[in-house]
mmCIF file as gemmi writes it, N, C-alpha and C atoms, coordinates in Angstrom:
data_model
loop_
_atom_site.group_PDB
_atom_site.id
_atom_site.type_symbol
_atom_site.label_atom_id
_atom_site.label_alt_id
_atom_site.label_comp_id
_atom_site.label_asym_id
_atom_site.label_entity_id
_atom_site.label_seq_id
_atom_site.pdbx_PDB_ins_code
_atom_site.Cartn_x
_atom_site.Cartn_y
_atom_site.Cartn_z
_atom_site.occupancy
_atom_site.B_iso_or_equiv
_atom_site.pdbx_formal_charge
_atom_site.auth_seq_id
_atom_site.auth_asym_id
_atom_site.pdbx_PDB_model_num
ATOM 1 N N . MET Axp A 1 ? 0.959 -1.312 -0.172 1 0 ? 1 A 1
ATOM 2 C CA . MET Axp A 1 ? -0.006 -0.023 0.085 1 0 ? 1 A 1
ATOM 3 C C . MET Axp A 1 ? 0.925 1.394 0.023 1 0 ? 1 A 1
ATOM 4 N N . GLU Axp A 2 ? 0.74 2.201 -0.978 1 0 ? 2 A 1
ATOM 5 C CA . GLU Axp A 2 ? 1.229 3.294 -0.718 1 0 ? 2 A 1
ATOM 6 C C . GLU Axp A 2 ? 1.003 4.63 0.226 1 0 ? 2 A 1
ATOM 7 N N . MET Axp A 3 ? 1.64 4.944 0.818 1 0 ? 3 A 1
ATOM 8 C CA . MET Axp A 3 ? 1.304 5.798 2.101 1 0 ? 3 A 1
ATOM 9 C C . MET Axp A 3 ? 1.99 7.228 1.744 1 0 ? 3 A 1
ATOM 10 N N . ARG Axp A 4 ? 1.05 8.087 2.075 1 0 ? 4 A 1
ATOM 11 C CA . ARG Axp A 4 ? 1.765 9.643 1.814 1 0 ? 4 A 1
ATOM 12 C C . ARG Axp A 4 ? 1.881 10.226 3.22 1 0 ? 4 A 1
ATOM 13 N N . ILE Axp A 5 ? 2.703 10.941 3.249 1 0 ? 5 A 1
ATOM 14 C CA . ILE Axp A 5 ? 2.733 12.215 4.433 1 0 ? 5 A 1
ATOM 15 C C . ILE Axp A 5 ? 2.306 13.386 3.673 1 0 ? 5 A 1
ATOM 16 N N . ALA Axp A 6 ? 1.239 13.94 4.456 1 0 ? 6 A 1
ATOM 17 C CA . ALA Axp A 6 ? 0.401 15.46 4.266 1 0 ? 6 A 1
ATOM 18 C C . ALA Axp A 6 ? 0.47 16.442 5.391 1 0 ? 6 A 1
ATOM 19 N N . GLN Axp A 7 ? 0.327 17.29 5.174 1 0 ? 7 A 1
ATOM 20 C CA . GLN Axp A 7 ? -0.089 18.638 6.275 1 0 ? 7 A 1
ATOM 21 C C . GLN Axp A 7 ? -1.248 19.305 5.632 1 0 ? 7 A 1
ATOM 22 N N . ILE Axp A 8 ? -2.329 18.857 6.327 1 0 ? 8 A 1
ATOM 23 C CA . ILE Axp A 8 ? -3.625 19.931 6.202 1 0 ? 8 A 1
ATOM 24 C C . ILE Axp A 8 ? -3.776 21.028 6.851 1 0 ? 8 A 1
ATOM 25 N N . GLY Axp A 9 ? -3.572 22.229 6.257 1 0 ? 9 A 1
ATOM 26 C CA . GLY Axp A 9 ? -4.122 23.371 6.796 1 0 ? 9 A 1
ATOM 27 C C . GLY Axp A 9 ? -5.184 23.699 7.016 1 0 ? 9 A 1
ATOM 28 N N . ILE Axp A 10 ? -6.047 24.225 8.008 1 0 ? 10 A 1
ATOM 29 C CA . ILE Axp A 10 ? -7.337 24.447 8.31 1 0 ? 10 A 1
ATOM 30 C C . ILE Axp A 10 ? -7.369 25.968 8.713 1 0 ? 10 A 1
ATOM 31 N N . ILE Axp A 11 ? -8.485 26.567 8.418 1 0 ? 11 A 1
ATOM 32 C CA . ILE Axp A 11 ? -8.711 27.844 8.6 1 0 ? 11 A 1
ATOM 33 C C . ILE Axp A 11 ? -10.006 27.89 9.192 1 0 ? 11 A 1
ATOM 34 N N . VAL Axp A 12 ? -10.476 28.196 10.54 1 0 ? 12 A 1
ATOM 35 C CA . VAL Axp A 12 ? -11.79 27.951 10.88 1 0 ? 12 A 1
ATOM 36 C C . VAL Axp A 12 ? -12.019 29.611 10.927 1 0 ? 12 A 1
ATOM 37 N N . GLU Axp A 13 ? -13.295 29.906 10.583 1 0 ? 13 A 1
ATOM 38 C CA . GLU Axp A 13 ? -13.802 31.157 10.416 1 0 ? 13 A 1
ATOM 39 C C . GLU Axp A 13 ? -15.122 31.373 11.443 1 0 ? 13 A 1
ATOM 40 N N . ASN Axp A 14 ? -15.251 30.181 12.067 1 0 ? 14 A 1
ATOM 41 C CA . ASN Axp A 14 ? -16.632 30.187 13.042 1 0 ? 14 A 1
ATOM 42 C C . ASN Axp A 14 ? -16.409 29.238 13.81 1 0 ? 14 A 1
ATOM 43 N N . ARG Axp A 15 ? -16.139 29.348 15.476 1 0 ? 15 A 1
ATOM 44 C CA . ARG Axp A 15 ? -15.948 28.682 16.124 1 0 ? 15 A 1
ATOM 45 C C . ARG Axp A 15 ? -17.076 27.39 16.468 1 0 ? 15 A 1
ATOM 46 N N . ASN Axp A 16 ? -18.08 27.564 15.847 1 0 ? 16 A 1
ATOM 47 C CA . ASN Axp A 16 ? -19.212 26.776 16 1 0 ? 16 A 1
ATOM 48 C C . ASN Axp A 16 ? -18.771 25.309 15.133 1 0 ? 16 A 1
ATOM 49 N N . SER Axp A 17 ? -18.112 25.706 14.077 1 0 ? 17 A 1
ATOM 50 C CA . SER Axp A 17 ? -17.434 24.607 13.393 1 0 ? 17 A 1
ATOM 51 C C . SER Axp A 17 ? -16.525 23.666 13.875 1 0 ? 17 A 1
ATOM 52 N N . ALA Axp A 18 ? -16.054 24.097 15.132 1 0 ? 18 A 1
ATOM 53 C CA . ALA Axp A 18 ? -14.778 23.217 16.041 1 0 ? 18 A 1
ATOM 54 C C . ALA Axp A 18 ? -15.68 21.809 16.144 1 0 ? 18 A 1
ATOM 55 N N . GLU Axp A 19 ? -16.813 21.603 16.841 1 0 ? 19 A 1
ATOM 56 C CA . GLU Axp A 19 ? -17.082 20.348 17.323 1 0 ? 19 A 1
ATOM 57 C C . GLU Axp A 19 ? -17.104 19.217 15.867 1 0 ? 19 A 1
ATOM 58 N N . LYS Axp A 20 ? -17.719 19.746 14.755 1 0 ? 20 A 1
ATOM 59 C CA . LYS Axp A 20 ? -17.409 18.997 13.938 1 0 ? 20 A 1
ATOM 60 C C . LYS Axp A 20 ? -16.26 18.721 13.159 1 0 ? 20 A 1
ATOM 61 N N . ILE Axp A 21 ? -15.098 19.622 13.388 1 0 ? 21 A 1
ATOM 62 C CA . ILE Axp A 21 ? -13.865 19.106 12.53 1 0 ? 21 A 1
ATOM 63 C C . ILE Axp A 21 ? -13.436 18.397 13.825 1 0 ? 21 A 1
ATOM 64 N N . ASN Axp A 22 ? -13.43 18.477 15.031 1 0 ? 22 A 1
ATOM 65 C CA . ASN Axp A 22 ? -12.827 17.506 16.201 1 0 ? 22 A 1
ATOM 66 C C . ASN Axp A 22 ? -13.237 16.103 15.596 1 0 ? 22 A 1
ATOM 67 N N . SER Axp A 23 ? -14.669 15.976 15.475 1 0 ? 23 A 1
ATOM 68 C CA . SER Axp A 23 ? -15.158 14.637 15.218 1 0 ? 23 A 1
ATOM 69 C C . SER Axp A 23 ? -14.56 13.922 14.103 1 0 ? 23 A 1
ATOM 70 N N . ILE Axp A 24 ? -14.525 14.751 13.089 1 0 ? 24 A 1
ATOM 71 C CA . ILE Axp A 24 ? -13.863 14.306 11.874 1 0 ? 24 A 1
ATOM 72 C C . ILE Axp A 24 ? -12.567 13.536 12.111 1 0 ? 24 A 1
ATOM 73 N N . LEU Axp A 25 ? -11.715 14.532 12.703 1 0 ? 25 A 1
ATOM 74 C CA . LEU Axp A 25 ? -10.271 14.396 12.914 1 0 ? 25 A 1
ATOM 75 C C . LEU Axp A 25 ? -10.198 13.105 14.018 1 0 ? 25 A 1
ATOM 76 N N . HIS Axp A 26 ? -11.197 12.985 14.706 1 0 ? 26 A 1
ATOM 77 C CA . HIS Axp A 26 ? -11.091 11.854 15.264 1 0 ? 26 A 1
ATOM 78 C C . HIS Axp A 26 ? -11.218 10.41 14.75 1 0 ? 26 A 1
ATOM 79 N N . GLU Axp A 27 ? -12.284 10.541 13.893 1 0 ? 27 A 1
ATOM 80 C CA . GLU Axp A 27 ? -12.575 9.474 12.759 1 0 ? 27 A 1
ATOM 81 C C . GLU Axp A 27 ? -11.09 8.821 12.157 1 0 ? 27 A 1
ATOM 82 N N . TYR Axp A 28 ? -10.4 9.929 11.859 1 0 ? 28 A 1
ATOM 83 C CA . TYR Axp A 28 ? -9.152 9.682 11.044 1 0 ? 28 A 1
ATOM 84 C C . TYR Axp A 28 ? -7.759 9.805 12.129 1 0 ? 28 A 1
ATOM 85 N N . GLY Axp A 29 ? -8.084 9.746 13.552 1 0 ? 29 A 1
ATOM 86 C CA . GLY Axp A 29 ? -6.997 9.756 14.311 1 0 ? 29 A 1
ATOM 87 C C . GLY Axp A 29 ? -5.837 8.775 14.44 1 0 ? 29 A 1
ATOM 88 N N . GLU Axp A 30 ? -6.305 7.592 13.741 1 0 ? 30 A 1
ATOM 89 C CA . GLU Axp A 30 ? -5.232 6.247 13.292 1 0 ? 30 A 1
ATOM 90 C C . GLU Axp A 30 ? -4.041 6.677 12.459 1 0 ? 30 A 1
ATOM 91 N N . TYR Axp A 31 ? -4.509 7.909 11.729 1 0 ? 31 A 1
ATOM 92 C CA . TYR Axp A 31 ? -3.509 8.49 10.619 1 0 ? 31 A 1
ATOM 93 C C . TYR Axp A 31 ? -3.077 9.807 11.114 1 0 ? 31 A 1
ATOM 94 N N . ILE Axp A 32 ? -3.18 10.321 11.98 1 0 ? 32 A 1
ATOM 95 C CA . ILE Axp A 32 ? -2.683 11.535 12.437 1 0 ? 32 A 1
ATOM 96 C C . ILE Axp A 32 ? -1.518 11.532 13.181 1 0 ? 32 A 1
ATOM 97 N N . ILE Axp A 33 ? -0.438 12.328 12.701 1 0 ? 33 A 1
ATOM 98 C CA . ILE Axp A 33 ? 0.871 11.949 13.471 1 0 ? 33 A 1
ATOM 99 C C . ILE Axp A 33 ? 0.872 13.282 14.356 1 0 ? 33 A 1
ATOM 100 N N . GLY Axp A 34 ? 0.516 14.458 14.159 1 0 ? 34 A 1
ATOM 101 C CA . GLY Axp A 34 ? 0.349 15.539 14.925 1 0 ? 34 A 1
ATOM 102 C C . GLY Axp A 34 ? -0.131 16.742 14.561 1 0 ? 34 A 1
ATOM 103 N N . ARG Axp A 35 ? -0.82 17.238 15.527 1 0 ? 35 A 1
ATOM 104 C CA . ARG Axp A 35 ? -1.987 18.424 15.473 1 0 ? 35 A 1
ATOM 105 C C . ARG Axp A 35 ? -1.685 19.809 16.248 1 0 ? 35 A 1
ATOM 106 N N . MET Axp A 36 ? -1.454 20.682 15.551 1 0 ? 36 A 1
ATOM 107 C CA . MET Axp A 36 ? -1.373 22.183 16.387 1 0 ? 36 A 1
ATOM 108 C C . MET Axp A 36 ? -2.343 23.137 15.849 1 0 ? 36 A 1
ATOM 109 N N . GLY Axp A 37 ? -3.127 23.624 16.832 1 0 ? 37 A 1
ATOM 110 C CA . GLY Axp A 37 ? -3.925 24.624 16.603 1 0 ? 37 A 1
ATOM 111 C C . GLY Axp A 37 ? -3.816 26.229 17.386 1 0 ? 37 A 1
ATOM 112 N N . ILE Axp A 38 ? -3.956 27.095 16.593 1 0 ? 38 A 1
ATOM 113 C CA . ILE Axp A 38 ? -3.449 28.416 17.156 1 0 ? 38 A 1
ATOM 114 C C . ILE Axp A 38 ? -4.756 29.282 16.891 1 0 ? 38 A 1
ATOM 115 N N . PRO Axp A 39 ? -5.432 29.734 18.25 1 0 ? 39 A 1
ATOM 116 C CA . PRO Axp A 39 ? -6.241 30.705 17.901 1 0 ? 39 A 1
ATOM 117 C C . PRO Axp A 39 ? -5.752 32.357 17.755 1 0 ? 39 A 1
ATOM 118 N N . TYR Axp A 40 ? -6.615 32.737 16.642 1 0 ? 40 A 1
ATOM 119 C CA . TYR Axp A 40 ? -5.959 34.109 16.468 1 0 ? 40 A 1
ATOM 120 C C . TYR Axp A 40 ? -6.765 35.224 16.811 1 0 ? 40 A 1
ATOM 121 N N . ALA Axp A 41 ? -6.98 35.687 17.695 1 0 ? 41 A 1
ATOM 122 C CA . ALA Axp A 41 ? -8.181 36.472 18.514 1 0 ? 41 A 1
ATOM 123 C C . ALA Axp A 41 ? -8.29 37.686 17.897 1 0 ? 41 A 1
ATOM 124 N N . LYS Axp A 42 ? -7.272 38.406 17.505 1 0 ? 42 A 1
ATOM 125 C CA . LYS Axp A 42 ? -7.514 39.608 16.622 1 0 ? 42 A 1
ATOM 126 C C . LYS Axp A 42 ? -8.212 39.57 15.339 1 0 ? 42 A 1
ATOM 127 N N . ARG Axp A 43 ? -8.273 38.568 14.65 1 0 ? 43 A 1
ATOM 128 C CA . ARG Axp A 43 ? -9.157 38.034 13.587 1 0 ? 43 A 1
ATOM 129 C C . ARG Axp A 43 ? -10.25 37.173 13.526 1 0 ? 43 A 1
ATOM 130 N N . LYS Axp A 44 ? -10.683 36.907 14.84 1 0 ? 44 A 1
ATOM 131 C CA . LYS Axp A 44 ? -11.557 36.107 15.4 1 0 ? 44 A 1
ATOM 132 C C . LYS Axp A 44 ? -11.706 34.61 14.489 1 0 ? 44 A 1
ATOM 133 N N . ILE Axp A 45 ? -10.503 34.118 14.407 1 0 ? 45 A 1
ATOM 134 C CA . ILE Axp A 45 ? -10.392 32.657 13.496 1 0 ? 45 A 1
ATOM 135 C C . ILE Axp A 45 ? -9.446 32.029 14.394 1 0 ? 45 A 1
ATOM 136 N N . SER Axp A 46 ? -9.302 30.634 14.042 1 0 ? 46 A 1
ATOM 137 C CA . SER Axp A 46 ? -8.405 29.678 14.507 1 0 ? 46 A 1
ATOM 138 C C . SER Axp A 46 ? -7.919 28.73 13.153 1 0 ? 46 A 1
ATOM 139 N N . VAL Axp A 47 ? -6.116 28.608 13.065 1 0 ? 47 A 1
ATOM 140 C CA . VAL Axp A 47 ? -5.456 28.036 12.5 1 0 ? 47 A 1
ATOM 141 C C . VAL Axp A 47 ? -4.877 26.605 12.97 1 0 ? 47 A 1
ATOM 142 N N . ILE Axp A 48 ? -5.268 25.624 12.118 1 0 ? 48 A 1
ATOM 143 C CA . ILE Axp A 48 ? -4.739 24.106 12.66 1 0 ? 48 A 1
ATOM 144 C C . ILE Axp A 48 ? -4.109 23.709 11.494 1 0 ? 48 A 1
ATOM 145 N N . SER Axp A 49 ? -3.007 23.064 11.974 1 0 ? 49 A 1
ATOM 146 C CA . SER Axp A 49 ? -2.112 22.209 10.893 1 0 ? 49 A 1
ATOM 147 C C . SER Axp A 49 ? -2.183 20.893 11.598 1 0 ? 49 A 1
ATOM 148 N N . VAL Axp A 50 ? -2.752 20.05 10.474 1 0 ? 50 A 1
ATOM 149 C CA . VAL Axp A 50 ? -2.872 18.414 10.84 1 0 ? 50 A 1
ATOM 150 C C . VAL Axp A 50 ? -1.586 17.867 10.006 1 0 ? 50 A 1
ATOM 151 N N . ILE Axp A 51 ? -0.955 17.084 10.679 1 0 ? 51 A 1
ATOM 152 C CA . ILE Axp A 51 ? 0.232 16.187 9.983 1 0 ? 51 A 1
ATOM 153 C C . ILE Axp A 51 ? -0.357 14.694 9.779 1 0 ? 51 A 1
ATOM 154 N N . VAL Axp A 52 ? -0.568 14.032 8.671 1 0 ? 52 A 1
ATOM 155 C CA . VAL Axp A 52 ? -1.042 12.658 8.399 1 0 ? 52 A 1
ATOM 156 C C . VAL Axp A 52 ? 0.012 11.712 7.695 1 0 ? 52 A 1
ATOM 157 N N . ASP Axp A 53 ? 0.142 10.614 8.013 1 0 ? 53 A 1
ATOM 158 C CA . ASP Axp A 53 ? 0.636 9.165 7.381 1 0 ? 53 A 1
ATOM 159 C C . ASP Axp A 53 ? -0.525 8.465 6.934 1 0 ? 53 A 1
ATOM 160 N N . ALA Axp A 54 ? -0.904 8.627 5.666 1 0 ? 54 A 1
ATOM 161 C CA . ALA Axp A 54 ? -1.876 7.737 5.246 1 0 ? 54 A 1
ATOM 162 C C . ALA Axp A 54 ? -1.728 7.324 3.835 1 0 ? 54 A 1
ATOM 163 N N . PRO Axp A 55 ? -2.838 6.605 3.432 1 0 ? 55 A 1
ATOM 164 C CA . PRO Axp A 55 ? -3.09 6.021 1.791 1 0 ? 55 A 1
ATOM 165 C C . PRO Axp A 55 ? -3.579 7.703 1.354 1 0 ? 55 A 1
ATOM 166 N N . SER Axp A 56 ? -3.27 8.024 0.042 1 0 ? 56 A 1
ATOM 167 C CA . SER Axp A 56 ? -3.921 8.928 -0.679 1 0 ? 56 A 1
ATOM 168 C C . SER Axp A 56 ? -5.284 9.218 -0.723 1 0 ? 56 A 1
ATOM 169 N N . ASP Axp A 57 ? -5.827 8.099 -0.722 1 0 ? 57 A 1
ATOM 170 C CA . ASP Axp A 57 ? -7.324 7.923 -0.639 1 0 ? 57 A 1
ATOM 171 C C . ASP Axp A 57 ? -7.844 8.378 0.491 1 0 ? 57 A 1
ATOM 172 N N . VAL Axp A 58 ? -7.358 8.217 1.371 1 0 ? 58 A 1
ATOM 173 C CA . VAL Axp A 58 ? -7.814 8.541 3.027 1 0 ? 58 A 1
ATOM 174 C C . VAL Axp A 58 ? -7.566 9.707 3.134 1 0 ? 58 A 1
ATOM 175 N N . ILE Axp A 59 ? -6.455 10.593 2.905 1 0 ? 59 A 1
ATOM 176 C CA . ILE Axp A 59 ? -6.035 11.685 2.942 1 0 ? 59 A 1
ATOM 177 C C . ILE Axp A 59 ? -6.94 12.666 2.27 1 0 ? 59 A 1
ATOM 178 N N . SER Axp A 60 ? -7.408 12.039 0.867 1 0 ? 60 A 1
ATOM 179 C CA . SER Axp A 60 ? -8.512 13.062 0.197 1 0 ? 60 A 1
ATOM 180 C C . SER Axp A 60 ? -9.822 13.221 0.565 1 0 ? 60 A 1
ATOM 181 N N . SER Axp A 61 ? -10.297 11.768 1.467 1 0 ? 61 A 1
ATOM 182 C CA . SER Axp A 61 ? -11.311 11.679 1.938 1 0 ? 61 A 1
ATOM 183 C C . SER Axp A 61 ? -11.407 12.769 3.329 1 0 ? 61 A 1
ATOM 184 N N . LEU Axp A 62 ? -10.417 12.52 4.134 1 0 ? 62 A 1
ATOM 185 C CA . LEU Axp A 62 ? -10.506 13.521 5.018 1 0 ? 62 A 1
ATOM 186 C C . LEU Axp A 62 ? -10.237 14.919 5.067 1 0 ? 62 A 1
ATOM 187 N N . SER Axp A 63 ? -9.658 15.435 3.865 1 0 ? 63 A 1
ATOM 188 C CA . SER Axp A 63 ? -9.528 16.899 3.453 1 0 ? 63 A 1
ATOM 189 C C . SER Axp A 63 ? -10.988 17.022 2.76 1 0 ? 63 A 1
ATOM 190 N N . GLY Axp A 64 ? -11.663 16.174 1.941 1 0 ? 64 A 1
ATOM 191 C CA . GLY Axp A 64 ? -12.84 16.598 1.52 1 0 ? 64 A 1
ATOM 192 C C . GLY Axp A 64 ? -13.833 17.036 2.486 1 0 ? 64 A 1
ATOM 193 N N . LYS Axp A 65 ? -13.904 15.777 3.261 1 0 ? 65 A 1
ATOM 194 C CA . LYS Axp A 65 ? -14.92 15.952 4.677 1 0 ? 65 A 1
ATOM 195 C C . LYS Axp A 65 ? -14.934 17.477 5.27 1 0 ? 65 A 1
ATOM 196 N N . LEU Axp A 66 ? -13.258 17.509 5.69 1 0 ? 66 A 1
ATOM 197 C CA . LEU Axp A 66 ? -13.393 18.972 6.42 1 0 ? 66 A 1
ATOM 198 C C . LEU Axp A 66 ? -13.671 20.219 5.435 1 0 ? 66 A 1
ATOM 199 N N . GLY Axp A 67 ? -13.089 20.176 4.237 1 0 ? 67 A 1
ATOM 200 C CA . GLY Axp A 67 ? -13.562 21.16 3.15 1 0 ? 67 A 1
ATOM 201 C C . GLY Axp A 67 ? -15.178 21.753 2.729 1 0 ? 67 A 1
ATOM 202 N N . MET Axp A 68 ? -16.025 20.355 3.26 1 0 ? 68 A 1
ATOM 203 C CA . MET Axp A 68 ? -17.323 20.851 3.256 1 0 ? 68 A 1
ATOM 204 C C . MET Axp A 68 ? -18.019 21.445 4.165 1 0 ? 68 A 1
ATOM 205 N N . LEU Axp A 69 ? -17.415 21.311 5.187 1 0 ? 69 A 1
ATOM 206 C CA . LEU Axp A 69 ? -17.76 22.568 6.413 1 0 ? 69 A 1
ATOM 207 C C . LEU Axp A 69 ? -18.12 23.622 6.12 1 0 ? 69 A 1
ATOM 208 N N . PRO Axp A 70 ? -19.096 24.126 6.768 1 0 ? 70 A 1
ATOM 209 C CA . PRO Axp A 70 ? -19.377 25.815 6.703 1 0 ? 70 A 1
ATOM 210 C C . PRO Axp A 70 ? -18.334 26.603 7.453 1 0 ? 70 A 1
ATOM 211 N N . ASP Axp A 71 ? -17.917 27.727 6.704 1 0 ? 71 A 1
ATOM 212 C CA . ASP Axp A 71 ? -16.849 28.547 7.48 1 0 ? 71 A 1
ATOM 213 C C . ASP Axp A 71 ? -15.421 28.033 7.791 1 0 ? 71 A 1
ATOM 214 N N . VAL Axp A 72 ? -15.264 26.629 6.949 1 0 ? 72 A 1
ATOM 215 C CA . VAL Axp A 72 ? -13.846 26.262 7.091 1 0 ? 72 A 1
ATOM 216 C C . VAL Axp A 72 ? -13.04 26.131 5.723 1 0 ? 72 A 1
ATOM 217 N N . SER Axp A 73 ? -11.972 26.746 5.575 1 0 ? 73 A 1
ATOM 218 C CA . SER Axp A 73 ? -11.011 26.498 4.564 1 0 ? 73 A 1
ATOM 219 C C . SER Axp A 73 ? -9.965 25.566 4.789 1 0 ? 73 A 1
ATOM 220 N N . ILE Axp A 74 ? -9.702 24.893 3.635 1 0 ? 74 A 1
ATOM 221 C CA . ILE Axp A 74 ? -8.795 24.104 3.896 1 0 ? 74 A 1
ATOM 222 C C . ILE Axp A 74 ? -7.45 23.923 2.792 1 0 ? 74 A 1
ATOM 223 N N . LYS Axp A 75 ? -6.476 23.422 2.868 1 0 ? 75 A 1
ATOM 224 C CA . LYS Axp A 75 ? -5.522 23.318 1.9 1 0 ? 75 A 1
ATOM 225 C C . LYS Axp A 75 ? -4.52 22.01 2.161 1 0 ? 75 A 1
ATOM 226 N N . THR Axp A 76 ? -4.49 21.204 1.234 1 0 ? 76 A 1
ATOM 227 C CA . THR Axp A 76 ? -3.503 19.736 1.805 1 0 ? 76 A 1
ATOM 228 C C . THR Axp A 76 ? -2.149 19.855 0.719 1 0 ? 76 A 1
ATOM 229 N N . VAL Axp A 77 ? -1.312 19.582 1.461 1 0 ? 77 A 1
ATOM 230 C CA . VAL Axp A 77 ? -0.16 19.693 0.53 1 0 ? 77 A 1
ATOM 231 C C . VAL Axp A 77 ? 0.698 18.201 0.798 1 0 ? 77 A 1
ATOM 232 N N . TYR Axp A 78 ? 0.807 17.658 -0.028 1 0 ? 78 A 1
ATOM 233 C CA . TYR Axp A 78 ? 1.459 16.378 -0.143 1 0 ? 78 A 1
ATOM 234 C C . TYR Axp A 78 ? 2.951 16.396 0.132 1 0 ? 78 A 1
ATOM 235 N N . SER Axp A 79 ? 3.531 15.294 0.632 1 0 ? 79 A 1
ATOM 236 C CA . SER Axp A 79 ? 5.087 14.791 0.184 1 0 ? 79 A 1
ATOM 237 C C . SER Axp A 79 ? 5.49 14.674 -1.007 1 0 ? 79 A 1
ATOM 238 N N . LYS Axp A 80 ? 6.469 14.901 -1.678 1 0 ? 80 A 1
ATOM 239 C CA . LYS Axp A 80 ? 6.745 14.384 -2.923 1 0 ? 80 A 1
ATOM 240 C C . LYS Axp A 80 ? 7.182 12.995 -2.916 1 0 ? 80 A 1
ATOM 241 N N . MET Axp A 81 ? 7.762 12.443 -2.117 1 0 ? 81 A 1
ATOM 242 C CA . MET Axp A 81 ? 7.989 11.012 -2.216 1 0 ? 81 A 1
ATOM 243 C C . MET Axp A 81 ? 6.849 10.111 -1.397 1 0 ? 81 A 1
ATOM 244 N N . PRO Axp A 82 ? 6.167 9.161 -2.247 1 0 ? 82 A 1
ATOM 245 C CA . PRO Axp A 82 ? 5.278 7.942 -1.766 1 0 ? 82 A 1
ATOM 246 C C . PRO Axp A 82 ? 6.181 7.302 -0.58 1 0 ? 82 A 1
ATOM 247 N N . VAL Axp A 83 ? 5.468 6.665 0.261 1 0 ? 83 A 1
ATOM 248 C CA . VAL Axp A 83 ? 6.221 5.487 0.826 1 0 ? 83 A 1
ATOM 249 C C . VAL Axp A 83 ? 5.466 4.402 0.846 1 0 ? 83 A 1
ATOM 250 N N . THR Axp A 84 ? 6.209 3.381 0.333 1 0 ? 84 A 1
ATOM 251 C CA . THR Axp A 84 ? 5.582 1.836 0.469 1 0 ? 84 A 1
ATOM 252 C C . THR Axp A 84 ? 5.658 0.745 1.445 1 0 ? 84 A 1
ATOM 253 N N . THR Axp A 85 ? 4.632 0.57 1.871 1 0 ? 85 A 1
ATOM 254 C CA . THR Axp A 85 ? 4.542 -0.291 3.099 1 0 ? 85 A 1
ATOM 255 C C . THR Axp A 85 ? 4.008 -1.545 2.726 1 0 ? 85 A 1
ATOM 256 N N . GLU Axp A 86 ? 4.382 -2.652 3.49 1 0 ? 86 A 1
ATOM 257 C CA . GLU Axp A 86 ? 3.901 -4.153 3.251 1 0 ? 86 A 1
ATOM 258 C C . GLU Axp A 86 ? 2.994 -4.695 4.132 1 0 ? 86 A 1
């Protein structure tokens, strides 16, 4: 199976989306390497960075679910080198 390392950048413009974001991230918890969230009070937003190690289709699924949430913007960056595991 081909695994990829990816970083998903999330900008949350409405705190009401936080519970759904956390629920989705929990669903994919086995693939998450790390997560960092920073509230930016001046702009009333939060910025979250999630690092995952997962198959490309799993990363796409996670990104898609997050991207469909209202008031949430995401961008996913993939590593250039896939990692093959047995």
